[in-house]
N, C-alpha and C positions, 0 to 999 in steps of 0.2 A: 523543402517542405518539412514541417514539423511532424514528428511521429507521435501520435496519440495512442494511449492505452487505457483500457478499462480495468480498474483495480477493484476487487471485491473482497471484503473480509469474510473468511470462512471459519476462522477459529477465534476464540476469545483471547484477550490479552490479560485476563485475570491470572495472577501468580507469576507473571513475566517480570523481567528486570525493568526498572524504571526507564532506562534508555529505550527499550523496545516499546514501552507504552507511550513515551513521548513521540517516538517516530510514527506510530500509528495515528496519533492525534495530529501530527504535522502533515501527514498525507491527507487528512480530512476524514478518516474513518473513526471507529470507536464502538461500533455495534456489529454483531454478526449479521451478514446479509446486506450491509450498507455498501454502496459502490460509488465510485467517482471516475470521471474521465479527466485525465491530465496529460499534459505534454511531457514526453519523456526527454530527459537530458542526463548528463553525467551525475548530477547531484541526486536527481530523482531515482536513477538506476541504483545508486548506492543505498538509498533508503529502502527501495523495494527488495534488494538483496538481503538487507538486514532483517526484514520481517517476512521473508519468503515462505516461512513455515506457517504463517497466519493468513496469507492472502492468495488469491488467484489473479493472474495478470493475463489479459486478452487484448491483442492489438485491435484497433478500430480500423474498419475498412473504409 
């Protein structure tokens, strides 16, 4: 079974490194308060770790 997570952006990416801003866009975020439900895998987990200071991650039940 695939593990799904809800990702919500809680801090702005203004003034962050370009690679962090590209990662936020790749996840599908870009505005404070925006959220997405995505399937977690190794690649996604790495992206979430890279921007963990800007987002909240909640598992889907």
